[in-house]
Wavefront OBJ file of the C-alpha trace (Angstrom):
o trace
v -29.470 -2.273 -15.646
v -33.218 -1.767 -15.379
v -35.148 -4.553 -13.660
v -38.371 -6.312 -14.630
v -40.777 -8.514 -12.696
v -42.913 -11.015 -14.599
v -46.406 -11.761 -13.321
v -47.867 -14.889 -14.951
v -49.462 -18.283 -14.363
v -47.080 -21.239 -14.046
v -47.026 -24.456 -16.027
v -49.631 -25.414 -18.639
v -53.118 -24.010 -18.115
v -56.025 -23.901 -20.584
v -53.750 -25.014 -23.378
v -51.041 -22.382 -22.821
v -47.549 -23.373 -21.663
v -46.738 -20.209 -19.713
v -43.224 -21.371 -18.850
v -42.559 -21.715 -22.582
v -44.055 -18.269 -23.285
v -41.601 -16.726 -20.835
v -38.681 -18.674 -22.312
v -39.447 -17.963 -25.987
v -41.144 -14.554 -25.871
v -40.677 -12.527 -22.689
v -37.052 -13.337 -21.839
v -35.703 -12.752 -25.379
v -37.562 -9.421 -25.567
v -36.064 -8.302 -22.246
v -32.592 -9.335 -23.417
v -32.987 -7.246 -26.569
v -33.550 -4.082 -24.520
v -30.991 -4.915 -21.828
v -33.407 -5.460 -18.940
v -33.001 -8.202 -16.341
v -35.512 -9.761 -13.975
v -37.661 -12.779 -13.234
v -40.695 -14.170 -11.442
v -41.500 -15.271 -7.902
v -40.403 -18.766 -8.930
v -36.800 -17.564 -8.650
v -37.139 -16.402 -5.036
v -38.961 -19.381 -3.497
v -35.827 -20.626 -1.734
v -34.694 -17.208 -0.511
v -37.120 -16.470 2.329
v -40.578 -14.918 2.596
v -41.956 -15.094 -0.946
v -44.801 -12.684 -0.144
v -42.402 -10.046 1.162
v -40.163 -10.396 -1.913
v -43.168 -10.352 -4.224
v -44.495 -7.091 -2.768
v -41.038 -5.533 -2.926
v -40.541 -6.499 -6.561
v -44.033 -5.423 -7.600
v -43.387 -1.943 -6.251
v -39.667 -1.559 -6.931
v -39.285 -3.144 -10.389
v -38.689 -0.650 -13.195
v -41.072 -2.669 -15.374
v -43.793 -5.216 -14.580
v -44.997 -7.543 -17.332
v -48.334 -9.228 -16.622
v -49.666 -12.108 -18.708
v -53.458 -11.857 -18.383
v -54.277 -14.618 -20.858
v -56.517 -16.492 -18.407
v -58.584 -15.597 -15.352
v -55.872 -16.309 -12.813
v -56.523 -14.912 -9.327
v -52.817 -14.542 -8.410
v -52.019 -12.641 -11.595
v -54.910 -10.210 -11.143
v -54.077 -9.769 -7.450
v -50.443 -8.883 -8.234
v -51.470 -6.663 -11.150
v -53.848 -4.801 -8.836
v -51.053 -4.210 -6.321
v -48.830 -2.803 -9.063
v -51.561 -0.546 -10.450
v -52.332 0.732 -6.970
v -48.745 1.595 -6.064
v -47.015 2.580 -9.323
v -48.510 4.954 -11.907
v -46.546 3.675 -14.883
v -44.258 1.032 -16.448
v -46.743 -1.857 -16.289
v -47.230 -3.837 -19.498
v -49.852 -6.489 -20.243
v -49.837 -9.269 -22.811
v -52.184 -12.172 -23.507
v -52.975 -15.116 -25.712
v -56.351 -14.794 -27.406
v -57.961 -17.759 -25.664
v -60.216 -16.267 -22.992
v -62.581 -13.338 -22.600
v -60.628 -10.277 -21.525
v -61.649 -8.879 -18.082
v -64.078 -5.954 -18.387
v -62.012 -3.580 -16.172
v -58.955 -3.982 -18.409
v -60.585 -3.785 -21.842
v -59.638 -0.127 -22.336
v -55.942 -0.784 -21.623
v -53.335 -1.462 -24.273
v -51.754 -4.877 -24.459
v -49.898 -7.169 -26.876
v -51.459 -10.427 -28.000
v -49.510 -13.522 -29.016
v -50.149 -16.900 -30.619
v -49.758 -19.482 -27.858
v -48.525 -22.031 -30.417
v -45.751 -19.727 -31.655
v -44.975 -17.085 -28.995
v -41.488 -16.393 -30.394
v -43.045 -14.765 -33.474
v -43.658 -11.489 -31.612
v -40.343 -11.082 -29.763
v -39.328 -8.027 -31.775
v -42.677 -6.283 -31.345
v -42.690 -7.003 -27.612
v -39.153 -5.635 -27.224
v -40.147 -2.372 -28.914
v -43.305 -2.085 -26.812
v -41.463 -2.760 -23.545
v -38.757 -0.200 -24.355
v -41.422 2.397 -25.149
v -43.208 1.610 -21.883
v -40.041 2.200 -19.858
v -39.049 5.365 -21.737
v -42.400 7.129 -22.084
v -43.327 7.697 -18.445
v -46.997 7.532 -19.552
v -49.425 6.814 -16.730
v -50.788 3.339 -17.490
v -52.323 2.538 -14.099
v -56.133 2.955 -14.188
v -55.933 4.026 -10.529
v -53.611 6.959 -11.251
v -55.470 7.824 -14.455
v -58.682 8.308 -12.494
v -56.912 9.941 -9.501
v -54.202 12.130 -11.126
v -53.335 13.899 -7.848
v -52.622 10.648 -6.040
v -48.951 10.531 -4.982
v -47.172 7.177 -5.345
v -45.252 5.872 -2.338
v -41.491 6.230 -2.146
v -40.542 2.768 -3.330
v -36.859 3.523 -2.711
v -37.363 2.331 0.875
v -37.865 -1.181 -0.499
v -34.521 -1.108 -2.292
v -32.178 -1.480 0.643
v -28.523 -0.854 -0.136
v -26.365 -3.558 1.537
v -24.433 -2.293 4.544
v -21.140 -3.644 3.211
v -21.670 -1.648 -0.007
v -22.124 1.470 2.147
v -18.891 0.593 3.942
v -17.008 0.133 0.649
v -18.148 3.590 -0.470
v -17.094 5.121 2.852
v -13.632 3.535 2.597
v -13.157 4.770 -0.958
v -14.248 8.300 -0.033
v -12.053 8.388 3.071
v -9.021 7.220 1.060
v -9.867 9.663 -1.791
v -10.041 6.748 -4.248
v -12.106 8.319 -7.026
v -11.615 5.370 -9.363
v -12.911 2.920 -6.757
v -16.092 4.982 -6.475
v -16.596 4.789 -10.247
v -16.168 1.006 -10.066
v -18.736 0.747 -7.259
v -21.220 2.864 -9.207
v -20.807 0.656 -12.266
v -21.295 -2.511 -10.218
v -24.323 -1.171 -8.334
v -26.220 -0.872 -11.621
v -26.611 -4.662 -11.744
v -28.921 -4.820 -8.721
v -32.507 -3.893 -7.911
v -31.201 -1.364 -5.359
v -29.194 0.341 -8.116
v -30.852 3.745 -7.771
v -30.157 4.137 -4.073
v -26.674 2.652 -4.477
v -25.862 5.203 -7.173
v -27.139 7.953 -4.890
v -24.707 6.852 -2.149
v -21.762 6.829 -4.573
v -22.733 10.115 -6.234
v -22.770 11.943 -2.912
v -19.302 10.630 -2.085
v -18.011 11.724 -5.499
v -19.451 15.216 -5.020
v -17.763 15.423 -1.629
v -14.448 14.650 -3.351
v -15.199 17.046 -6.244
v -14.819 14.097 -8.630
v -16.926 15.842 -11.257
v -16.593 13.477 -14.216
v -17.311 10.420 -12.111
v -20.225 12.150 -10.361
v -21.661 13.202 -13.714
v -21.622 9.597 -14.927
v -23.173 8.320 -11.686
v -26.013 10.834 -11.603
v -26.710 10.345 -15.316
v -27.074 6.627 -14.576
v -29.411 7.560 -11.709
v -31.517 9.618 -14.125
v -31.738 6.602 -16.443
v -33.281 4.773 -13.501
v -35.564 7.646 -12.483
v -35.691 10.559 -14.921
v -37.442 12.980 -12.541
v -35.228 12.257 -9.528
v -34.844 15.598 -7.729
v -31.408 14.949 -6.267
v -30.000 13.647 -9.557
v -31.195 16.708 -11.475
v -29.983 19.123 -8.785
v -26.544 17.537 -8.652
v -26.279 17.382 -12.440
v -27.194 21.070 -12.662
v -24.220 21.880 -10.441
v -21.880 19.394 -12.115
v -22.669 20.546 -15.661
v -22.216 24.116 -14.479
v -18.768 23.435 -13.053
v -17.787 21.585 -16.223
v -18.804 24.581 -18.319
v -21.948 23.091 -19.913
v -24.470 25.766 -18.951
v -27.102 24.589 -21.440
v -27.394 21.134 -19.913
v -27.260 22.718 -16.475
v -30.229 24.941 -17.372
v -32.114 21.887 -18.633
v -31.542 19.997 -15.374
v -32.698 23.066 -13.407
v -35.857 23.330 -15.508
v -36.703 19.680 -14.800
v -36.701 20.396 -11.062
v -38.616 23.678 -11.303
v -41.317 22.068 -13.465
v -41.663 19.054 -11.188
v -44.417 18.975 -8.529
v -42.135 16.997 -6.202
v -39.413 19.354 -4.877
v -39.540 20.853 -1.392
v -39.177 24.573 -0.721
v -35.507 23.980 0.032
v -35.037 22.120 -3.251
v -36.710 24.918 -5.186
v -34.564 27.534 -3.456
v -31.498 25.549 -4.442
v -32.392 25.256 -8.131
v -33.384 28.926 -8.442
v -29.970 29.739 -6.974
v -28.351 27.424 -9.510
v -30.231 29.185 -12.312
v -28.983 32.481 -10.915
v -25.432 31.149 -10.896
v -25.684 30.164 -14.568
v -26.935 33.642 -15.469
v -24.156 35.145 -13.345
v -21.558 33.071 -15.231
v -22.895 34.364 -18.556
v -22.953 37.912 -17.166
v -19.351 37.656 -16.027
v -18.324 36.302 -19.443
v -19.824 39.403 -21.090
v -17.185 41.721 -19.570
v -14.315 39.468 -18.469
v -12.236 40.390 -21.536
v -12.852 44.118 -21.116
v -11.402 46.681 -18.752
v -12.089 50.162 -17.430
v -15.309 51.900 -18.384
v -16.003 49.373 -21.173
v -16.171 46.567 -18.601
v -18.234 48.650 -16.169
v -20.777 49.742 -18.763
v -21.185 46.233 -20.145
v -21.568 44.766 -16.655
v -24.186 47.338 -15.625
v -26.517 46.841 -18.557
v -25.956 43.226 -19.569
v -29.391 41.505 -19.400
v -27.823 38.556 -17.578
v -27.288 40.765 -14.509
v -31.025 41.239 -14.119
v -31.687 37.565 -14.853
v -29.197 36.449 -12.206
v -30.544 38.928 -9.654
v -34.136 37.796 -10.177
v -33.286 34.096 -9.964
v -31.314 34.498 -6.734
v -34.097 36.651 -5.282
v -36.677 33.997 -6.240
v -34.560 31.350 -4.537
v -34.375 33.339 -1.304
v -38.114 33.918 -1.494
v -38.716 30.168 -1.644
v -36.831 29.578 1.619
v -35.527 32.390 3.818
v -33.152 29.936 5.486
v -31.372 29.504 2.137
v -28.931 32.334 2.822
v -26.742 31.442 -0.193
v -29.347 32.681 -2.684
v -30.082 35.808 -0.644
v -26.380 36.641 -0.269
v -25.780 36.341 -4.005
v -28.747 38.593 -4.761
v -27.320 41.067 -2.252
v -23.873 40.928 -3.888
v -25.275 41.607 -7.362
v -27.423 44.456 -6.041
v -24.301 45.901 -4.426
v -22.471 45.809 -7.775
v -25.419 47.323 -9.649
v -25.844 50.150 -7.146
v -22.123 50.909 -6.908
v -21.768 51.031 -10.696
v -24.804 53.292 -11.034
v -23.379 55.694 -8.430
v -19.889 55.581 -9.963
v -21.205 56.357 -13.498
v -24.203 58.692 -13.000
v -24.159 60.026 -16.558
v -24.207 56.542 -18.052
v -26.882 55.386 -15.599
v -29.116 58.406 -16.234
v -28.713 58.009 -19.977
v -30.590 54.730 -19.885
v -33.819 56.428 -18.684
v -36.038 58.996 -20.391
v -35.561 61.403 -17.479
v -33.131 61.992 -14.639
v -36.031 61.762 -12.173
v -36.827 58.192 -13.263
v -33.140 57.246 -13.054
v -32.916 58.636 -9.493
v -36.148 56.877 -8.491
v -34.925 53.558 -9.829
v -31.615 53.897 -8.008
v -33.376 54.915 -4.770
v -35.549 51.772 -5.051
v -32.451 49.617 -5.598
v -30.686 51.121 -2.571
v -33.757 50.541 -0.395
v -34.040 46.990 -1.679
v -30.380 46.440 -0.800
v -30.929 47.619 2.781
v -33.962 45.375 3.263
v -32.205 42.360 1.777
v -29.024 42.958 3.793
v -30.994 42.713 7.043
v -32.884 39.591 5.954
v -29.713 37.790 4.847
v -27.929 38.687 8.078
v -30.814 37.201 10.100
v -30.710 34.083 7.937
v -26.965 33.711 8.475
v -27.244 34.182 12.242
v -30.036 31.621 12.386
v -27.844 29.148 10.526
v -24.860 29.801 12.801
v -27.011 29.294 15.897
v -28.277 25.990 14.515
v -24.714 24.860 13.773
v -23.618 25.744 17.300
v -26.294 23.416 18.637
v -25.117 20.559 16.420
v -21.616 19.419 17.407
v -21.681 16.793 14.639
v -22.782 19.209 11.900
v -21.266 18.839 8.435
v -17.879 20.664 8.376
v -18.734 22.028 4.933
v -21.823 23.746 6.384
v -19.630 25.436 8.992
v -17.074 26.411 6.364
v -19.555 28.097 4.010
v -21.440 29.797 6.818
v -18.179 31.429 7.947
v -17.237 32.478 4.420
v -20.740 33.840 3.862
v -20.520 36.001 6.976
v -17.296 37.466 5.595
v -18.980 37.996 2.201
v -21.851 39.824 3.924
v -19.400 42.119 5.716
v -17.691 42.829 2.387
v -20.822 43.820 0.444
v -22.311 45.857 3.295
v -19.171 47.997 3.432
v -17.661 47.244 6.797
v -14.176 48.466 7.776
v -11.417 46.878 5.631
v -9.488 45.469 8.593
v -12.678 43.920 9.997
v -13.545 42.315 6.628
v -10.008 40.970 6.241
v -10.168 39.379 9.703
v -13.507 37.708 8.891
v -11.987 36.104 5.781
v -8.798 35.202 7.651
v -10.815 33.287 10.239
v -13.179 31.680 7.717
v -10.397 30.484 5.393
v -7.867 29.380 8.033
v -8.439 25.670 7.372
v -10.335 25.955 4.089
v -9.564 23.672 1.135
v -8.271 25.112 -2.107
v -11.633 25.112 -3.894
v -13.175 27.317 -1.186
v -10.288 29.794 -1.399
v -10.643 29.906 -5.182
v -14.368 30.572 -4.836
v -13.623 33.654 -2.699
v -10.893 34.740 -5.119
v -13.328 34.528 -8.045
v -16.001 36.556 -6.248
v -13.589 39.282 -5.131
v -12.120 39.289 -8.643
v -15.432 40.552 -10.055
v -15.290 43.651 -7.848
v -11.623 44.111 -8.723
v -12.208 43.993 -12.485
v -15.056 46.482 -12.193
v -13.021 48.847 -9.990
v -15.426 48.651 -7.052
v -14.696 48.691 -3.294
v -10.968 49.015 -3.936
v -9.911 49.282 -0.273
v -11.897 46.196 0.729
v -10.709 44.280 -2.341
v -7.070 45.020 -1.510
v -7.557 43.862 2.087
v -9.114 40.535 1.046
v -6.532 39.944 -1.674
v -3.852 40.410 0.980
v -5.454 37.598 3.012
v -5.608 35.331 -0.055
v -1.958 36.057 -0.905
v -0.874 35.112 2.615
v -2.758 31.822 2.310
v -1.052 31.134 -1.019
v 2.364 31.823 0.509
v 1.699 29.523 3.432
v 0.245 26.614 1.462
v 1.634 27.120 -2.010
v -0.765 28.411 -4.627
v -3.186 25.685 -5.745
v -1.245 23.209 -3.641
v -4.318 21.212 -2.760
v -5.625 20.845 -6.295
v -5.261 17.628 -8.242
v -3.502 18.348 -11.535
v -4.791 16.119 -14.297
v -2.134 14.419 -16.460
v -2.096 15.012 -20.182
v -2.383 11.294 -20.937
v -2.834 8.011 -19.105
v -1.240 4.856 -20.478
v -3.186 1.820 -19.304
v -1.355 -1.427 -19.996
v -2.471 -5.016 -20.376
v -0.539 -7.894 -21.844
v 0.365 -11.540 -21.773
v 2.137 -13.162 -18.867
v 5.105 -15.431 -19.324
v 3.747 -18.831 -20.383
v 3.304 -21.340 -17.585
v 5.303 -24.564 -18.077
v 3.647 -26.804 -20.661
v 1.295 -24.159 -22.048
v 0.076 -25.107 -25.526
v -0.006 -23.222 -27.779
v 2.826 -20.897 -26.808
v 1.962 -17.206 -26.355
v 4.861 -15.583 -24.460
v 7.598 -18.242 -24.223
v 9.960 -17.964 -21.216
v 12.943 -17.191 -23.419
v 15.371 -14.290 -23.538
v 14.544 -13.684 -27.205
v 10.810 -13.397 -26.502
v 11.413 -11.064 -23.567
v 13.745 -8.833 -25.598
v 11.197 -8.558 -28.411
v 8.361 -7.825 -25.959
v 10.467 -5.118 -24.311
v 11.172 -3.574 -27.706
v 7.478 -3.608 -28.722
v 6.323 -2.040 -25.434
v 9.058 0.608 -25.527
v 8.095 1.613 -29.072
v 4.450 1.961 -28.070
v 5.242 4.028 -24.948
v 7.646 6.301 -26.824
v 5.093 6.859 -29.585
v 2.516 7.973 -27.016
v 5.004 10.148 -25.146
v 5.846 11.949 -28.388
v 2.206 13.096 -28.598
v 2.271 14.999 -25.292
v 4.188 17.858 -23.726
v 2.540 17.377 -20.333
v 2.640 14.692 -17.667
v 2.012 11.046 -18.549
v 0.965 8.430 -15.994
v 1.136 4.681 -16.525
v -1.192 2.125 -14.902
v -0.691 -1.648 -14.973
v -0.819 -4.829 -12.951
v 2.239 -6.715 -11.776
v 2.242 -10.066 -13.593
v 5.463 -11.541 -14.917
v 5.924 -10.652 -18.555
v 4.181 -7.643 -20.070
v 3.116 -5.894 -16.844
v 6.540 -5.830 -15.201
v 8.234 -4.910 -18.475
v 5.863 -1.950 -18.855
v 6.709 -0.631 -15.374
v 10.444 -1.075 -15.990
v 10.352 0.693 -19.369
v 8.325 3.618 -17.977
v 10.844 4.001 -15.135
v 13.690 4.127 -17.683
v 11.798 6.829 -19.625
v 10.970 8.893 -16.534
v 7.223 8.142 -16.616
v 5.418 7.688 -13.299
v 3.501 4.398 -12.975
v 0.943 3.039 -10.553
v 0.731 -0.627 -9.601
v -2.656 -2.339 -9.208
v -2.852 -5.897 -7.854
v -6.023 -7.975 -7.776
v -4.782 -9.846 -4.675
v -2.416 -9.147 -1.763
v 1.236 -8.986 -2.735
v 2.236 -12.539 -1.793
v -0.955 -14.117 -3.150
v -0.623 -12.259 -6.422
v 2.975 -13.399 -6.741
v 1.918 -17.016 -6.265
v -0.871 -16.668 -8.875
v 0.706 -14.494 -11.548
v 4.480 -14.209 -11.087
v 6.044 -17.283 -9.534
v 5.587 -19.592 -12.519
v 7.911 -17.301 -14.525
v 10.898 -18.242 -12.370
v 13.007 -16.658 -9.603
v 14.239 -13.750 -11.743
v 10.670 -12.534 -12.321
v 9.872 -12.887 -8.607
v 12.907 -10.745 -7.785
v 11.880 -8.087 -10.303
v 8.316 -8.170 -8.981
v 9.516 -7.606 -5.421
v 11.722 -4.693 -6.504
v 8.752 -3.191 -8.363
v 6.508 -3.463 -5.283
v 9.150 -1.715 -3.177
v 9.581 1.082 -5.717
v 5.843 1.491 -6.510
v 3.718 0.570 -3.462
v 0.804 -1.413 -4.871
v -2.904 -0.840 -4.443
v -4.777 -4.048 -3.605
v -8.297 -4.833 -4.868
v -9.338 -7.705 -2.602
v -8.077 -9.869 0.243
v -9.057 -13.092 -1.556
v -10.402 -14.313 -4.884
v -13.911 -14.167 -3.419
v -15.975 -11.112 -4.287
v -17.547 -8.927 -1.585
v -20.728 -10.449 -0.205
v -22.981 -7.820 -1.790
v -21.499 -8.592 -5.219
v -21.500 -12.406 -5.218
v -24.930 -12.807 -6.776
v -23.847 -11.013 -9.954
v -23.632 -13.695 -12.662
v -20.517 -14.307 -14.772
v -18.396 -11.900 -12.750
v -15.228 -12.638 -10.813
v -12.100 -11.082 -9.364
v -10.262 -10.818 -12.693
v -13.096 -9.064 -14.572
v -13.453 -6.779 -11.575
v -9.729 -6.101 -11.595
v -9.857 -4.956 -15.226
v -12.704 -2.537 -14.508
v -10.965 -1.350 -11.343
v -7.830 -0.375 -13.266
v -9.848 1.230 -16.057
v -11.985 3.337 -13.714
v -8.910 4.433 -11.767
v -7.321 5.474 -15.052
v -10.452 7.418 -16.021
v -10.643 9.063 -12.596
v -7.391 10.939 -13.289
v -9.403 13.095 -15.753
v -6.542 13.048 -18.252
v -6.832 14.676 -21.640
v -6.397 11.274 -23.320
v -6.368 7.605 -22.363
v -4.544 4.944 -24.372
v -4.629 1.223 -23.737
v -1.393 -0.492 -24.765
v -2.268 -4.161 -25.197
v 0.511 -6.686 -25.789
v -2.056 -9.118 -27.128
v -2.064 -11.709 -29.892
v -5.869 -11.335 -30.337
v -6.408 -14.841 -29.041
v -8.958 -15.933 -26.470
v -8.026 -15.554 -22.814
v -7.239 -18.609 -20.669
v -10.061 -17.562 -18.340
v -12.476 -14.704 -17.594
v -11.048 -11.247 -17.118
v -7.974 -11.515 -19.314
v -6.410 -9.137 -21.822
v -9.265 -9.580 -24.301
v -11.759 -8.431 -21.664
v -9.881 -5.205 -20.871
v -9.500 -4.447 -24.581
v -13.280 -4.797 -24.938
v -13.976 -2.581 -21.915
v -11.703 0.192 -23.202
v -12.917 0.088 -26.804
v -16.595 -0.005 -25.772
v -16.001 3.341 -24.027
v -14.421 4.896 -27.112
v -10.800 5.135 -25.967
v -7.655 4.552 -27.979
v -6.142 1.081 -28.377
v -2.516 0.501 -29.356
v -1.749 -3.173 -30.005
v 1.896 -4.155 -30.506
v 2.012 -7.414 -32.536
v 2.332 -9.883 -29.665
v 1.806 -12.809 -32.043
v 5.507 -12.457 -32.927
v 6.479 -13.648 -29.446
v 5.279 -17.225 -29.851
v 7.774 -17.677 -32.689
v 10.649 -16.963 -30.297
v 10.403 -20.103 -28.169
v 14.169 -20.649 -28.323
v 17.061 -18.257 -27.689
l 1 2 3 4 5 6 7 8 9 10 11 12 13 14 15 16 17 18 19 20 21 22 23 24 25 26 27 28 29 30 31 32 33 34 35 36 37 38 39 40 41 42 43 44 45 46 47 48 49 50 51 52 53 54 55 56 57 58 59 60 61 62 63 64 65 66 67 68 69 70 71 72 73 74 75 76 77 78 79 80 81 82 83 84 85 86 87 88 89 90 91 92 93 94 95 96 97 98 99 100 101 102 103 104 105 106 107 108 109 110 111 112 113 114 115 116 117 118 119 120 121 122 123 124 125 126 127 128 129 130 131 132 133 134 135 136 137 138 139 140 141 142 143 144 145 146 147 148 149 150 151 152 153 154 155 156 157 158 159 160 161 162 163 164 165 166 167 168 169 170 171 172 173 174 175 176 177 178 179 180 181 182 183 184 185 186 187 188 189 190 191 192 193 194 195 196 197 198 199 200 201 202 203 204 205 206 207 208 209 210 211 212 213 214 215 216 217 218 219 220 221 222 223 224 225 226 227 228 229 230 231 232 233 234 235 236 237 238 239 240 241 242 243 244 245 246 247 248 249 250 251 252 253 254 255 256 257 258 259 260 261 262 263 264 265 266 267 268 269 270 271 272 273 274 275 276 277 278 279 280 281 282 283 284 285 286 287 288 289 290 291 292 293 294 295 296 297 298 299 300 301 302 303 304 305 306 307 308 309 310 311 312 313 314 315 316 317 318 319 320 321 322 323 324 325 326 327 328 329 330 331 332 333 334 335 336 337 338 339 340 341 342 343 344 345 346 347 348 349 350 351 352 353 354 355 356 357 358 359 360 361 362 363 364 365 366 367 368 369 370 371 372 373 374 375 376 377 378 379 380 381 382 383 384 385 386 387 388 389 390 391 392 393 394 395 396 397 398 399 400 401 402 403 404 405 406 407 408 409 410 411 412 413 414 415 416 417 418 419 420 421 422 423 424 425 426 427 428 429 430 431 432 433 434 435 436 437 438 439 440 441 442 443 444 445 446 447 448 449 450 451 452 453 454 455 456 457 458 459 460 461 462 463 464 465 466 467 468 469 470 471 472 473 474 475 476 477 478 479 480 481 482 483 484 485 486 487 488 489 490 491 492 493 494 495 496 497 498 499 500 501 502 503 504 505 506 507 508 509 510 511 512 513 514 515 516 517 518 519 520 521 522 523 524 525 526 527 528 529 530 531 532 533 534 535 536 537 538 539 540 541 542 543 544 545 546 547 548 549 550 551 552 553 554 555 556 557 558 559 560 561 562 563 564 565 566 567 568 569 570 571 572 573 574 575 576 577 578 579 580 581 582 583 584 585 586 587 588 589 590 591 592 593 594 595 596 597 598 599 600 601 602 603 604 605 606 607 608 609 610 611 612 613 614 615 616 617 618 619 620 621 622 623 624 625 626 627 628 629 630 631 632 633 634 635 636 637 638 639 640 641 642 643 644 645 646 647 648 649 650 651 652 653 654 655 656 657 658 659 660 661 662 663 664 665 666 667 668 669 670
């Protein structure tokens, strides 16, 4: 959620009740556009008001200043904002005082102090436009367009215990937990930096769908964020959306903010997109048809130029240089293998030979430069014992790639790959396989290709092909439903009778079987462990051979006391057997939320538990997600019940299947 800071006088001054203006005009307008925030009045009891005021003036996504009267504090705070942020400052006023000369050229909204609520709609539209437009509204930055604003991210400190939660989720490879943390971080003024922390962890785990969502949220917070656009360019690319990847790349290239390293990275990403399109142009062809198409497809030149531009931006960015070298190698080898076809593209054989001679010379120059870049990187890594393991991995693979394209002895090349890939994860091995596959399809460097493919085959035999890859299920069945009624509950919902349990079992089984009939692939079930619907769902899935996962809001014994024990000893016994068969994941040690999350209003352990299960279901990247809700459509007994999870699932556009749970309350006797 975007944040706003309201700068205004307090109380009644010169006939204007400014507290009432905030209550009837500003707050309702912010609510309409989904923006939260407040004034310094709300932080008086929390410490140094001046420190908090400065932080909010700089860090708030939107500042609203009421300049109705000549108030020194308001103008002082407005001046700070205009001096430190180029945009997203909005002024409003009641027409009761002469407007300050220095602000007369600025746009503002006026209101009737006797009826401020009359302009709520207009203010909401104006505030939304101010946030979305990115227009420079600070007179300081209008006069000094080259002035660079400070990095206000340093004022948005991410709590240390949030960092720790992200680290735990990444270490345990809990992709769904990371999606939950990203969603929760959006509620705070440090949202942007919190999302950045989560997004990096998701990229490390190759959790592409979750990372895409996180970095898209980060772009909502800061549209020109370099890291967000770079990461999205890669993510869209890996998800097959090259158009959106190109758009993200263009945003970085056109920005004045990126470093040389950043620019090298995005030019390389643009080259990779062109390379993907080039590869698609011949992937369905073979023999000379594939070779001819590959040699003269315009995307080959586009990819080559983009990679070369990237290496030119930063000679330490060996990845871009190596890819340019690889494409030059392919172009030169194809030209030499098909001289008649190559010569036929020029108006004379002399021009064809000259062009090829230039390409060969360019290859030799680039090969030396890339080798120096790689050796420089390796030397730097040797001096850093705590260097990122991924940096070491890709440097080793890149050295092997360099040996391959420069035509070293086959046994030497094979040994370089054998050493580089000895402990490599599956995605790195597949990256090498894809690159070598291009040469194989085009019939180039056959002896070297065979040697490297032999190394890859031995790795497959030792580990099992694709053994490290997560296979997404065809469908996830997320379940929510009523517990057995506690003694004395009125009105009845799920009576503790055999008849009610039998009917509930029948309804759940029908729903699960209907969903299973839609899929040929794997189905995974996710549910809590409460007596009643949850336990029945797990039992039915076990009978039908469907794997389930058990999520508990509290530790096993505490959850039993809260949500199982009132059903009677039989349900406790079934709960214990379930926990032994399906080891549960636990959300929290107590009902209390983590310290960093406690200030979020109207949010508790049970709402968090619903989102936790939903995000873990989504993190499986299944083809489909269905919520089976054994729900009578009544209001929940408290926050975070079945109704809440139904809302969360439907608001995200997923399928809801609702067996008629209202039948159960009629079965209050056996």
